[in-house]
N, CA and C atoms of all chains as a GROMACS GRO file, in nm:
protein
  624
    1UNK      N    1   7.291  11.379  15.501
    1UNK     CA    2   7.311  11.400  15.356
    1UNK      C    3   7.258  11.538  15.316
    2UNK      N    4   7.344  11.618  15.253
    2UNK     CA    5   7.306  11.754  15.218
    2UNK      C    6   7.248  11.761  15.076
    3UNK      N    7   7.148  11.846  15.057
    3UNK     CA    8   7.090  11.864  14.924
    3UNK      C    9   7.115  12.004  14.873
    4UNK      N   10   7.217  12.070  14.925
    4UNK     CA   11   7.241  12.209  14.888
    4UNK      C   12   7.291  12.218  14.743
    5UNK      N   13   7.243  12.321  14.675
    5UNK     CA   14   7.286  12.340  14.535
    5UNK      C   15   7.420  12.412  14.533
    6UNK      N   16   7.518  12.349  14.470
    6UNK     CA   17   7.650  12.412  14.454
    6UNK      C   18   7.666  12.452  14.307
    7UNK      N   19   7.768  12.529  14.278
    7UNK     CA   20   7.788  12.570  14.139
    7UNK      C   21   7.935  12.594  14.107
    8UNK      N   22   7.963  12.596  13.978
    8UNK     CA   23   8.100  12.622  13.931
    8UNK      C   24   8.106  12.756  13.856
    9UNK      N   25   8.018  12.846  13.895
    9UNK     CA   26   8.006  12.973  13.822
    9UNK      C   27   8.136  13.053  13.827
   10UNK      N   28   8.194  13.062  13.946
   10UNK     CA   29   8.317  13.143  13.960
   10UNK      C   30   8.428  13.087  13.868
   11UNK      N   31   8.438  12.953  13.868
   11UNK     CA   32   8.543  12.890  13.786
   11UNK      C   33   8.524  12.925  13.638
   12UNK      N   34   8.401  12.904  13.587
   12UNK     CA   35   8.379  12.929  13.444
   12UNK      C   36   8.384  13.077  13.410
   13UNK      N   37   8.344  13.163  13.504
   13UNK     CA   38   8.353  13.307  13.479
   13UNK      C   39   8.499  13.348  13.465
   14UNK      N   40   8.582  13.291  13.552
   14UNK     CA   41   8.724  13.327  13.547
   14UNK      C   42   8.793  13.269  13.423
   15UNK      N   43   8.749  13.150  13.380
   15UNK     CA   44   8.811  13.095  13.259
   15UNK      C   45   8.778  13.181  13.136
   16UNK      N   46   8.662  13.250  13.141
   16UNK     CA   47   8.628  13.341  13.029
   16UNK      C   48   8.683  13.481  13.053
   17UNK      N   49   8.754  13.498  13.165
   17UNK     CA   50   8.815  13.627  13.197
   17UNK      C   51   8.710  13.740  13.208
   18UNK      N   52   8.600  13.708  13.276
   18UNK     CA   53   8.491  13.805  13.294
   18UNK      C   54   8.486  13.853  13.438
   19UNK      N   55   8.449  13.981  13.456
   19UNK     CA   56   8.425  14.029  13.592
   19UNK      C   57   8.279  13.998  13.628
   20UNK      N   58   8.247  14.007  13.756
   20UNK     CA   59   8.108  13.986  13.798
   20UNK      C   60   8.017  14.090  13.733
   21UNK      N   61   8.067  14.210  13.721
   21UNK     CA   62   7.990  14.318  13.659
   21UNK      C   63   7.957  14.284  13.513
   22UNK      N   64   8.057  14.233  13.440
   22UNK     CA   65   8.037  14.201  13.299
   22UNK      C   66   7.940  14.084  13.282
   23UNK      N   67   7.955  13.983  13.368
   23UNK     CA   68   7.863  13.869  13.360
   23UNK      C   69   7.720  13.912  13.394
   24UNK      N   70   7.709  13.996  13.497
   24UNK     CA   71   7.577  14.050  13.534
   24UNK      C   72   7.514  14.125  13.418
   25UNK      N   73   7.597  14.206  13.352
   25UNK     CA   74   7.550  14.284  13.236
   25UNK      C   75   7.496  14.191  13.127
   26UNK      N   76   7.571  14.082  13.102
   26UNK     CA   77   7.530  13.988  12.996
   26UNK      C   78   7.402  13.914  13.032
   27UNK      N   79   7.381  13.891  13.160
   27UNK     CA   80   7.265  13.811  13.202
   27UNK      C   81   7.147  13.897  13.249
   28UNK      N   82   7.169  14.028  13.260
   28UNK     CA   83   7.061  14.118  13.301
   28UNK      C   84   7.034  14.115  13.450
   29UNK      N   85   7.139  14.092  13.528
   29UNK     CA   86   7.124  14.097  13.676
   29UNK      C   87   7.237  14.185  13.732
   30UNK      N   88   7.227  14.218  13.860
   30UNK     CA   89   7.331  14.302  13.920
   30UNK      C   90   7.451  14.216  13.959
   31UNK      N   91   7.563  14.284  13.984
   31UNK     CA   92   7.683  14.207  14.022
   31UNK      C   93   7.666  14.146  14.160
   32UNK      N   94   7.576  14.204  14.241
   32UNK     CA   95   7.551  14.147  14.375
   32UNK      C   96   7.487  14.009  14.363
   33UNK      N   97   7.404  13.991  14.262
   33UNK     CA   98   7.340  13.861  14.241
   33UNK      C   99   7.443  13.757  14.198
   34UNK      N  100   7.533  13.798  14.109
   34UNK     CA  101   7.640  13.706  14.067
   34UNK      C  102   7.725  13.668  14.189
   35UNK      N  103   7.758  13.770  14.268
   35UNK     CA  104   7.838  13.747  14.389
   35UNK      C  105   7.766  13.652  14.484
   36UNK      N  106   7.637  13.674  14.504
   36UNK     CA  107   7.559  13.591  14.596
   36UNK      C  108   7.551  13.446  14.547
   37UNK      N  109   7.537  13.428  14.415
   37UNK     CA  110   7.531  13.291  14.359
   37UNK      C  111   7.666  13.222  14.378
   38UNK      N  112   7.773  13.295  14.346
   38UNK     CA  113   7.906  13.235  14.360
   38UNK      C  114   7.937  13.197  14.505
   39UNK      N  115   7.890  13.278  14.596
   39UNK     CA  116   7.914  13.250  14.739
   39UNK      C  117   7.808  13.158  14.800
   40UNK      N  118   7.719  13.109  14.715
   40UNK     CA  119   7.613  13.014  14.756
   40UNK      C  120   7.520  13.073  14.863
   41UNK      N  121   7.498  13.205  14.851
   41UNK     CA  122   7.402  13.271  14.939
   41UNK      C  123   7.266  13.280  14.871
   42UNK      N  124   7.264  13.250  14.742
   42UNK     CA  125   7.139  13.262  14.666
   42UNK      C  126   7.136  13.156  14.557
   43UNK      N  127   7.020  13.089  14.547
   43UNK     CA  128   7.001  12.991  14.440
   43UNK      C  129   6.915  13.055  14.331
   44UNK      N  130   6.967  13.066  14.209
   44UNK     CA  131   6.892  13.137  14.104
   44UNK      C  132   6.768  13.061  14.060
   45UNK      N  133   6.678  13.133  13.994
   45UNK     CA  134   6.560  13.069  13.938
   45UNK      C  135   6.603  12.977  13.822
   46UNK      N  136   6.512  12.890  13.781
   46UNK     CA  137   6.543  12.800  13.668
   46UNK      C  138   6.574  12.882  13.544
   47UNK      N  139   6.498  12.990  13.524
   47UNK     CA  140   6.518  13.074  13.406
   47UNK      C  141   6.660  13.132  13.405
   48UNK      N  142   6.704  13.184  13.520
   48UNK     CA  143   6.837  13.244  13.524
   48UNK      C  144   6.946  13.138  13.510
   49UNK      N  145   6.924  13.020  13.570
   49UNK     CA  146   7.022  12.911  13.558
   49UNK      C  147   7.035  12.869  13.411
   50UNK      N  148   6.922  12.861  13.341
   50UNK     CA  149   6.926  12.824  13.198
   50UNK      C  150   6.995  12.932  13.115
   51UNK      N  151   6.969  13.060  13.151
   51UNK     CA  152   7.037  13.169  13.080
   51UNK      C  153   7.188  13.160  13.098
   52UNK      N  154   7.228  13.125  13.221
   52UNK     CA  155   7.373  13.112  13.248
   52UNK      C  156   7.433  12.997  13.167
   53UNK      N  157   7.361  12.884  13.166
   53UNK     CA  158   7.410  12.768  13.090
   53UNK      C  159   7.421  12.803  12.943
   54UNK      N  160   7.321  12.874  12.894
   54UNK     CA  161   7.322  12.913  12.753
   54UNK      C  162   7.438  13.008  12.725
   55UNK      N  163   7.462  13.100  12.818
   55UNK     CA  164   7.571  13.196  12.801
   55UNK      C  165   7.707  13.125  12.794
   56UNK      N  166   7.725  13.026  12.882
   56UNK     CA  167   7.853  12.954  12.884
   56UNK      C  168   7.856  12.836  12.785
   57UNK      N  169   7.743  12.816  12.717
   57UNK     CA  170   7.729  12.709  12.616
   57UNK      C  171   7.766  12.573  12.674
   58UNK      N  172   7.694  12.538  12.778
   58UNK     CA  173   7.715  12.407  12.842
   58UNK      C  174   7.584  12.364  12.907
   59UNK      N  175   7.569  12.235  12.939
   59UNK     CA  176   7.447  12.190  13.007
   59UNK      C  177   7.437  12.254  13.146
   60UNK      N  178   7.314  12.276  13.189
   60UNK     CA  179   7.294  12.345  13.317
   60UNK      C  180   7.353  12.266  13.434
   61UNK      N  181   7.354  12.132  13.422
   61UNK     CA  182   7.408  12.051  13.532
   61UNK      C  183   7.560  12.058  13.542
   62UNK      N  184   7.624  12.115  13.438
   62UNK     CA  185   7.768  12.137  13.448
   62UNK      C  186   7.796  12.259  13.538
   63UNK      N  187   7.701  12.352  13.537
   63UNK     CA  188   7.718  12.472  13.619
   63UNK      C  189   7.665  12.451  13.761
   64UNK      N  190   7.550  12.386  13.771
   64UNK     CA  191   7.485  12.366  13.901
   64UNK      C  192   7.469  12.218  13.931
   65UNK      N  193   7.492  12.180  14.052
   65UNK     CA  194   7.478  12.039  14.090
   65UNK      C  195   7.443  12.033  14.239
   66UNK      N  196   7.388  11.917  14.278
   66UNK     CA  197   7.359  11.897  14.420
   66UNK      C  198   7.488  11.857  14.490
   67UNK      N  199   7.505  11.909  14.609
   67UNK     CA  200   7.628  11.884  14.685
   67UNK      C  201   7.653  11.733  14.699
   68UNK      N  202   7.546  11.657  14.722
   68UNK     CA  203   7.562  11.512  14.744
   68UNK      C  204   7.612  11.442  14.618
   69UNK      N  205   7.577  11.500  14.497
   69UNK     CA  206   7.625  11.440  14.372
   69UNK      C  207   7.777  11.444  14.365
   70UNK      N  208   7.831  11.562  14.404
   70UNK     CA  209   7.975  11.577  14.398
   70UNK      C  210   8.044  11.482  14.497
   71UNK      N  211   7.978  11.468  14.618
   71UNK     CA  212   8.035  11.378  14.718
   71UNK      C  213   8.034  11.235  14.669
   72UNK      N  214   7.932  11.201  14.586
   72UNK     CA  215   7.919  11.065  14.537
   72UNK      C  216   8.015  11.032  14.424
   73UNK      N  217   8.070  11.139  14.357
   73UNK     CA  218   8.157  11.117  14.242
   73UNK      C  219   8.295  11.061  14.282
   74UNK      N  220   5.219  15.184  13.718
   74UNK     CA  221   5.301  15.090  13.639
   74UNK      C  222   5.447  15.099  13.679
   75UNK      N  223   5.509  14.985  13.690
   75UNK     CA  224   5.652  14.984  13.718
   75UNK      C  225   5.730  15.013  13.591
   76UNK      N  226   5.843  15.075  13.609
   76UNK     CA  227   5.928  15.100  13.494
   76UNK      C  228   6.061  15.029  13.513
   77UNK      N  229   6.123  14.992  13.402
   77UNK     CA  230   6.256  14.930  13.411
   77UNK      C  231   6.365  15.030  13.380
   78UNK      N  232   6.327  15.157  13.359
   78UNK     CA  233   6.425  15.258  13.326
   78UNK      C  234   6.461  15.338  13.451
   79UNK      N  235   6.584  15.319  13.505
   79UNK     CA  236   6.622  15.389  13.628
   79UNK      C  237   6.625  15.541  13.612
   80UNK      N  238   6.651  15.589  13.488
   80UNK     CA  239   6.653  15.734  13.468
   80UNK      C  240   6.516  15.794  13.494
   81UNK      N  241   6.411  15.720  13.455
   81UNK     CA  242   6.275  15.768  13.479
   81UNK      C  243   6.246  15.768  13.629
   82UNK      N  244   6.298  15.668  13.700
   82UNK     CA  245   6.281  15.663  13.846
   82UNK      C  246   6.341  15.789  13.908
   83UNK      N  247   6.461  15.827  13.862
   83UNK     CA  248   6.527  15.947  13.916
   83UNK      C  249   6.450  16.073  13.880
   84UNK      N  250   6.398  16.077  13.755
   84UNK     CA  251   6.324  16.195  13.713
   84UNK      C  252   6.197  16.213  13.797
   85UNK      N  253   6.125  16.102  13.816
   85UNK     CA  254   6.002  16.107  13.897
   85UNK      C  255   6.037  16.143  14.042
   86UNK      N  256   6.145  16.081  14.095
   86UNK     CA  257   6.189  16.110  14.232
   86UNK      C  258   6.225  16.256  14.250
   87UNK      N  259   6.296  16.312  14.151
   87UNK     CA  260   6.335  16.454  14.158
   87UNK      C  261   6.212  16.544  14.158
   88UNK      N  262   6.114  16.510  14.073
   88UNK     CA  263   5.990  16.590  14.067
   88UNK      C  264   5.920  16.589  14.202
   89UNK      N  265   5.911  16.470  14.262
   89UNK     CA  266   5.847  16.460  14.393
   89UNK      C  267   5.923  16.540  14.499
   90UNK      N  268   6.056  16.535  14.490
   90UNK     CA  269   6.138  16.606  14.589
   90UNK      C  270   6.118  16.757  14.578
   91UNK      N  271   6.115  16.806  14.454
   91UNK     CA  272   6.094  16.950  14.433
   91UNK      C  273   5.955  16.990  14.484
   92UNK      N  274   5.855  16.906  14.452
   92UNK     CA  275   5.718  16.935  14.499
   92UNK      C  276   5.714  16.935  14.652
   93UNK      N  277   5.787  16.842  14.714
   93UNK     CA  278   5.788  16.832  14.861
   93UNK      C  279   5.851  16.956  14.923
   94UNK      N  280   5.962  17.004  14.862
   94UNK     CA  281   6.030  17.123  14.915
   94UNK      C  282   5.938  17.244  14.904
   95UNK      N  283   5.873  17.258  14.788
   95UNK     CA  284   5.783  17.372  14.767
   95UNK      C  285   5.664  17.367  14.865
   96UNK      N  286   5.607  17.247  14.880
   96UNK     CA  287   5.492  17.231  14.971
   96UNK      C  288   5.533  17.259  15.115
   97UNK      N  289   5.654  17.215  15.152
   97UNK     CA  290   5.701  17.240  15.289
   97UNK      C  291   5.718  17.389  15.313
   98UNK      N  292   5.777  17.457  15.213
   98UNK     CA  293   5.796  17.602  15.225
   98UNK      C  294   5.664  17.674  15.244
   99UNK      N  295   5.566  17.635  15.161
   99UNK     CA  296   5.432  17.696  15.170
   99UNK      C  297   5.369  17.667  15.307
  100UNK      N  298   5.381  17.541  15.352
  100UNK     CA  299   5.320  17.500  15.478
  100UNK      C  300   5.381  17.574  15.595
  101UNK      N  301   5.515  17.587  15.595
  101UNK     CA  302   5.582  17.656  15.706
  101UNK      C  303   5.550  17.806  15.705
  102UNK      N  304   5.538  17.863  15.584
  102UNK     CA  305   5.511  18.007  15.574
  102UNK      C  306   5.370  18.040  15.620
  103UNK      N  307   5.275  17.952  15.584
  103UNK     CA  308   5.135  17.982  15.617
  103UNK      C  309   5.090  17.915  15.747
  104UNK      N  310   5.168  17.815  15.792
  104UNK     CA  311   5.130  17.742  15.914
  104UNK      C  312   5.012  17.649  15.893
  105UNK      N  313   4.981  17.616  15.766
  105UNK     CA  314   4.866  17.529  15.736
  105UNK      C  315   4.912  17.387  15.702
  106UNK      N  316   4.838  17.289  15.749
  106UNK     CA  317   4.859  17.146  15.720
  106UNK      C  318   5.002  17.098  15.751
  107UNK      N  319   5.063  17.160  15.850
  107UNK     CA  320   5.203  17.126  15.882
  107UNK      C  321   5.217  16.979  15.924
  108UNK      N  322   5.120  16.929  16.002
  108UNK     CA  323   5.130  16.792  16.054
  108UNK      C  324   5.124  16.686  15.944
  109UNK      N  325   5.069  16.725  15.827
  109UNK     CA  326   5.062  16.629  15.716
  109UNK      C  327   5.178  16.650  15.619
  110UNK      N  328   5.199  16.776  15.580
  110UNK     CA  329   5.295  16.804  15.472
  110UNK      C  330   5.440  16.781  15.516
  111UNK      N  331   5.474  16.821  15.637
  111UNK     CA  332   5.615  16.807  15.680
  111UNK      C  333   5.656  16.658  15.689
  112UNK      N  334   5.575  16.571  15.756
  112UNK     CA  335   5.614  16.429  15.756
  112UNK      C  336   5.618  16.367  15.616
  113UNK      N  337   5.522  16.405  15.528
  113UNK     CA  338   5.524  16.351  15.391
  113UNK      C  339   5.649  16.396  15.317
  114UNK      N  340   5.687  16.524  15.334
  114UNK     CA  341   5.807  16.575  15.268
  114UNK      C  342   5.931  16.503  15.321
  115UNK      N  343   5.931  16.477  15.451
  115UNK     CA  344   6.042  16.404  15.512
  115UNK      C  345   6.054  16.265  15.452
  116UNK      N  346   5.941  16.198  15.433
  116UNK     CA  347   5.942  16.064  15.374
  116UNK      C  348   5.995  16.066  15.231
  117UNK      N  349   5.950  16.166  15.154
  117UNK     CA  350   5.996  16.176  15.015
  117UNK      C  351   6.147  16.200  15.012
  118UNK      N  352   6.196  16.286  15.101
  118UNK     CA  353   6.341  16.313  15.107
  118UNK      C  354   6.418  16.186  15.144
  119UNK      N  355   6.361  16.110  15.240
  119UNK     CA  356   6.425  15.986  15.283
  119UNK      C  357   6.434  15.887  15.166
  120UNK      N  358   6.325  15.876  15.091
  120UNK     CA  359   6.324  15.785  14.975
  120UNK      C  360   6.426  15.828  14.869
  121UNK      N  361   6.436  15.959  14.851
  121UNK     CA  362   6.532  16.012  14.754
  121UNK      C  363   6.675  15.978  14.796
  122UNK      N  364   6.706  15.997  14.925
  122UNK     CA  365   6.839  15.965  14.976
  122UNK      C  366   6.867  15.815  14.961
  123UNK      N  367   6.763  15.734  14.980
  123UNK     CA  368   6.774  15.589  14.966
  123UNK      C  369   6.812  15.551  14.823
  124UNK      N  370   6.747  15.617  14.726
  124UNK     CA  371   6.778  15.593  14.584
  124UNK      C  372   6.922  15.632  14.553
  125UNK      N  373   6.964  15.749  14.604
  125UNK     CA  374   7.100  15.798  14.580
  125UNK      C  375   7.202  15.701  14.640
  126UNK      N  376   7.172  15.653  14.761
  126UNK     CA  377   7.262  15.558  14.829
  126UNK      C  378   7.278  15.430  14.747
  127UNK      N  379   7.165  15.380  14.695
  127UNK     CA  380   7.168  15.259  14.613
  127UNK      C  381   7.252  15.280  14.487
  128UNK      N  382   7.232  15.396  14.425
  128UNK     CA  383   7.305  15.428  14.301
  128UNK      C  384   7.454  15.433  14.329
  129UNK      N  385   7.489  15.491  14.444
  129UNK     CA  386   7.629  15.507  14.481
  129UNK      C  387   7.692  15.370  14.511
  130UNK      N  388   7.619  15.284  14.581
  130UNK     CA  389   7.673  15.153  14.619
  130UNK      C  390   7.681  15.058  14.499
  131UNK      N  391   7.583  15.066  14.408
  131UNK     CA  392   7.574  14.969  14.298
  131UNK      C  393   7.656  15.007  14.176
  132UNK      N  394   7.682  15.135  14.159
  132UNK     CA  395   7.751  15.180  14.038
  132UNK      C  396   7.666  15.151  13.916
  133UNK      N  397   7.727  15.111  13.804
  133UNK     CA  398   7.651  15.088  13.679
  133UNK      C  399   7.547  14.976  13.694
  134UNK      N  400   7.572  14.887  13.790
  134UNK     CA  401   7.482  14.775  13.816
  134UNK      C  402   7.341  14.820  13.856
  135UNK      N  403   7.330  14.943  13.904
  135UNK     CA  404   7.200  14.996  13.951
  135UNK      C  405   7.094  14.989  13.841
  136UNK      N  406   7.139  15.009  13.716
  136UNK     CA  407   7.046  15.012  13.603
  136UNK      C  408   6.970  14.881  13.587
  137UNK      N  409   7.027  14.771  13.635
  137UNK     CA  410   6.961  14.640  13.618
  137UNK      C  411   6.887  14.596  13.744
  138UNK      N  412   6.890  14.681  13.846
  138UNK     CA  413   6.829  14.643  13.975
  138UNK      C  414   6.681  14.611  13.967
  139UNK      N  415   6.610  14.684  13.878
  139UNK     CA  416   6.465  14.666  13.873
  139UNK      C  417   6.424  14.539  13.797
  140UNK      N  418   6.516  14.479  13.723
  140UNK     CA  419   6.480  14.354  13.652
  140UNK      C  420   6.552  14.234  13.711
  141UNK      N  421   6.618  14.254  13.824
  141UNK     CA  422   6.694  14.146  13.888
  141UNK      C  423   6.602  14.066  13.980
  142UNK      N  424   6.592  13.935  13.954
  142UNK     CA  425   6.498  13.852  14.031
  142UNK      C  426   6.530  13.853  14.181
  143UNK      N  427   6.661  13.859  14.215
  143UNK     CA  428   6.697  13.854  14.357
  143UNK      C  429   6.655  13.982  14.428
  144UNK      N  430   6.658  14.095  14.357
  144UNK     CA  431   6.618  14.222  14.418
  144UNK      C  432   6.468  14.221  14.451
  145UNK      N  433   6.388  14.162  14.361
  145UNK     CA  434   6.245  14.154  14.386
  145UNK      C  435   6.216  14.062  14.504
  146UNK      N  436   6.293  13.952  14.512
  146UNK     CA  437   6.276  13.860  14.625
  146UNK      C  438   6.314  13.931  14.756
  147UNK      N  439   6.426  14.006  14.753
  147UNK     CA  440   6.468  14.081  14.871
  147UNK      C  441   6.362  14.184  14.910
  148UNK      N  442   6.306  14.249  14.807
  148UNK     CA  443   6.206  14.352  14.833
  148UNK      C  444   6.084  14.293  14.902
  149UNK      N  445   6.040  14.174  14.856
  149UNK     CA  446   5.921  14.115  14.918
  149UNK      C  447   5.951  14.068  15.061
  150UNK      N  448   6.074  14.024  15.086
  150UNK     CA  449   6.110  13.984  15.222
  150UNK      C  450   6.115  14.107  15.314
  151UNK      N  451   6.169  14.217  15.260
  151UNK     CA  452   6.175  14.340  15.339
  151UNK      C  453   6.034  14.393  15.366
  152UNK      N  454   5.946  14.380  15.265
  152UNK     CA  455   5.807  14.424  15.282
  152UNK      C  456   5.738  14.341  15.390
  153UNK      N  457   5.767  14.212  15.393
  153UNK     CA  458   5.709  14.124  15.496
  153UNK      C  459   5.751  14.172  15.636
  154UNK      N  460   5.879  14.206  15.652
  154UNK     CA  461   5.926  14.256  15.782
  154UNK      C  462   5.855  14.385  15.821
  155UNK      N  463   5.843  14.476  15.722
  155UNK     CA  464   5.777  14.604  15.749
  155UNK      C  465   5.631  14.582  15.787
  156UNK      N  466   5.564  14.487  15.719
  156UNK     CA  467   5.423  14.460  15.750
  156UNK      C  468   5.408  14.405  15.892
  157UNK      N  469   5.499  14.319  15.932
  157UNK     CA  470   5.495  14.268  16.070
  157UNK      C  471   5.511  14.384  16.169
  158UNK      N  472   5.601  14.477  16.136
  158UNK     CA  473   5.622  14.593  16.224
  158UNK      C  474   5.494  14.676  16.233
  159UNK      N  475   5.431  14.705  16.116
  159UNK     CA  476   5.308  14.785  16.116
  159UNK      C  477   5.198  14.716  16.195
  160UNK      N  478   5.188  14.585  16.176
  160UNK     CA  479   5.086  14.507  16.248
  160UNK      C  480   5.106  14.521  16.399
  161UNK      N  481   5.230  14.501  16.444
  161UNK     CA  482   5.258  14.511  16.588
  161UNK      C  483   5.235  14.654  16.639
  162UNK      N  484   5.278  14.753  16.559
  162UNK     CA  485   5.264  14.893  16.600
  162UNK      C  486   5.117  14.932  16.611
  163UNK      N  487   5.036  14.889  16.512
  163UNK     CA  488   4.894  14.926  16.515
  163UNK      C  489   4.822  14.859  16.633
  164UNK      N  490   4.853  14.734  16.658
  164UNK     CA  491   4.792  14.665  16.774
  164UNK      C  492   4.831  14.738  16.903
  165UNK      N  493   4.957  14.778  16.914
  165UNK     CA  494   5.003  14.850  17.034
  165UNK      C  495   4.929  14.983  17.048
  166UNK      N  496   4.913  15.053  16.934
  166UNK     CA  497   4.844  15.183  16.939
  166UNK      C  498   4.700  15.166  16.983
  167UNK      N  499   4.632  15.064  16.931
  167UNK     CA  500   4.492  15.039  16.968
  167UNK      C  501   4.482  15.013  17.119
  168UNK      N  502   4.574  14.931  17.169
  168UNK     CA  503   4.572  14.898  17.312
  168UNK      C  504   4.598  15.023  17.396
  169UNK      N  505   4.699  15.102  17.354
  169UNK     CA  506   4.736  15.222  17.433
  169UNK      C  507   4.622  15.324  17.429
  170UNK      N  508   4.564  15.347  17.310
  170UNK     CA  509   4.459  15.449  17.297
  170UNK      C  510   4.331  15.410  17.371
  171UNK      N  511   4.314  15.283  17.399
  171UNK     CA  512   4.194  15.240  17.470
  171UNK      C  513   4.222  15.208  17.617
  172UNK      N  514   4.339  15.252  17.664
  172UNK     CA  515   4.377  15.213  17.800
  172UNK      C  516   4.311  15.299  17.907
  173UNK      N  517   4.253  15.413  17.868
  173UNK     CA  518   4.187  15.497  17.967
  173UNK      C  519   4.276  15.609  18.017
  174UNK      N  520   4.405  15.601  17.992
  174UNK     CA  521   4.498  15.707  18.034
  174UNK      C  522   4.566  15.768  17.912
  175UNK      N  523   4.495  15.767  17.801
  175UNK     CA  524   4.565  15.795  17.676
  175UNK      C  525   4.531  15.931  17.615
  176UNK      N  526   4.468  16.023  17.690
  176UNK     CA  527   4.429  16.150  17.630
  176UNK      C  528   4.549  16.225  17.571
  177UNK      N  529   4.659  16.225  17.647
  177UNK     CA  530   4.781  16.292  17.600
  177UNK      C  531   4.832  16.233  17.470
  178UNK      N  532   4.824  16.101  17.459
  178UNK     CA  533   4.869  16.034  17.337
  178UNK      C  534   4.776  16.068  17.220
  179UNK      N  535   4.644  16.068  17.250
  179UNK     CA  536   4.546  16.093  17.143
  179UNK      C  537   4.563  16.233  17.084
  180UNK      N  538   4.605  16.329  17.169
  180UNK     CA  539   4.624  16.466  17.119
  180UNK      C  540   4.733  16.473  17.013
  181UNK      N  541   4.823  16.376  17.018
  181UNK     CA  542   4.935  16.377  16.923
  181UNK      C  543   4.930  16.258  16.829
  182UNK      N  544   4.808  16.208  16.803
  182UNK     CA  545   4.793  16.086  16.722
  182UNK      C  546   4.854  16.101  16.583
  183UNK      N  547   4.841  16.221  16.523
  183UNK     CA  548   4.896  16.243  16.389
  183UNK      C  549   5.047  16.223  16.386
  184UNK      N  550   5.112  16.283  16.484
  184UNK     CA  551   5.259  16.272  16.490
  184UNK      C  552   5.301  16.128  16.522
  185UNK      N  553   5.222  16.061  16.609
  185UNK     CA  554   5.256  15.922  16.643
  185UNK      C  555   5.244  15.833  16.519
  186UNK      N  556   5.135  15.855  16.442
  186UNK     CA  557   5.119  15.777  16.318
  186UNK      C  558   5.234  15.804  16.220
  187UNK      N  559   5.274  15.931  16.211
  187UNK     CA  560   5.387  15.966  16.124
  187UNK      C  561   5.512  15.892  16.169
  188UNK      N  562   5.534  15.889  16.300
  188UNK     CA  563   5.654  15.822  16.353
  188UNK      C  564   5.650  15.673  16.321
  189UNK      N  565   5.529  15.613  16.330
  189UNK     CA  566   5.516  15.470  16.299
  189UNK      C  567   5.547  15.445  16.151
  190UNK      N  568   5.495  15.533  16.065
  190UNK     CA  569   5.522  15.517  15.921
  190UNK      C  570   5.671  15.530  15.892
  191UNK      N  571   5.735  15.631  15.954
  191UNK     CA  572   5.880  15.649  15.937
  191UNK      C  573   5.955  15.524  15.981
  192UNK      N  574   5.920  15.475  16.100
  192UNK     CA  575   5.991  15.358  16.154
  192UNK      C  576   5.968  15.237  16.064
  193UNK      N  577   5.845  15.219  16.012
  193UNK     CA  578   5.815  15.106  15.924
  193UNK      C  579   5.895  15.113  15.796
  194UNK      N  580   5.903  15.235  15.741
  194UNK     CA  581   5.981  15.253  15.618
  194UNK      C  582   6.129  15.224  15.644
  195UNK      N  583   6.176  15.267  15.760
  195UNK     CA  584   6.316  15.241  15.797
  195UNK      C  585   6.340  15.090  15.811
  196UNK      N  586   6.243  15.019  15.870
  196UNK     CA  587   6.254  14.872  15.880
  196UNK      C  588   6.268  14.812  15.741
  197UNK      N  589   6.185  14.860  15.647
  197UNK     CA  590   6.189  14.810  15.510
  197UNK      C  591   6.326  14.836  15.447
  198UNK      N  592   6.374  14.960  15.460
  198UNK     CA  593   6.502  14.996  15.397
  198UNK      C  594   6.618  14.916  15.455
  199UNK      N  595   6.623  14.909  15.586
  199UNK     CA  596   6.735  14.838  15.651
  199UNK      C  597   6.730  14.689  15.615
  200UNK      N  598   6.608  14.630  15.614
  200UNK     CA  599   6.594  14.488  15.578
  200UNK      C  600   6.641  14.466  15.435
  201UNK      N  601   6.596  14.555  15.345
  201UNK     CA  602   6.632  14.538  15.203
  201UNK      C  603   6.783  14.547  15.184
  202UNK      N  604   6.844  14.647  15.248
  202UNK     CA  605   6.990  14.664  15.234
  202UNK      C  606   7.063  14.545  15.295
  203UNK      N  607   7.010  14.496  15.406
  203UNK     CA  608   7.072  14.380  15.471
  203UNK      C  609   7.068  14.258  15.378
  204UNK      N  610   6.950  14.228  15.322
  204UNK     CA  611   6.936  14.112  15.233
  204UNK      C  612   7.022  14.129  15.107
  205UNK      N  613   7.028  14.253  15.058
  205UNK     CA  614   7.096  14.277  14.932
  205UNK      C  615   7.248  14.266  14.945
  206UNK      N  616   7.303  14.326  15.050
  206UNK     CA  617   7.448  14.335  15.059
  206UNK      C  618   7.512  14.230  15.149
  207UNK      N  619   7.430  14.140  15.205
  207UNK     CA  620   7.486  14.036  15.291
  207UNK      C  621   7.535  13.920  15.203
  208UNK      N  622   7.637  13.949  15.125
  208UNK     CA  623   7.696  13.845  15.040
  208UNK      C  624   7.846  13.839  15.067
   0.00000   0.00000   0.00000
């Protein structure tokens, strides 16, 4: 059973028609960090995850979830 | 104090680079303190090139690099690698210098230390770039 953190960041970024650079600008991080999160090479801090949720105006668990949760759905 | 303004980083870096070039010129002309000033100037030039490389690779994103949590995490991981290198290098130097056949090495201890510092800094830079761009 995997406990890896997955995310829907790429999906929601694209629905808002934002580039990684623009999202990084809005959140105060580099585009490499956005890229790393989307590719699941980096798990953001709680503060950054909350900033992202606030930016997209949705609960943080809509953006980030445990891999096993999705398998269980 | 750390700054979050990349323009200030470039301004300070440029000042150091100019000072390094002037000091190198003076050192080479007079032949004084060459073993200290030339390696230090080389290090400053290397750091300057490193900053330019980062600016070129990151584009406008470079401005947020100093407040990006992942960059700080990468930096501490790269520092850990460099510290392991320094630790191993210093232990090796102590062993070699106390081996009884080390007079030739001891005569060039300044240059050897400079080479170790250069190599350690290179380990840090390569590690940082690896962690940063391996996405």
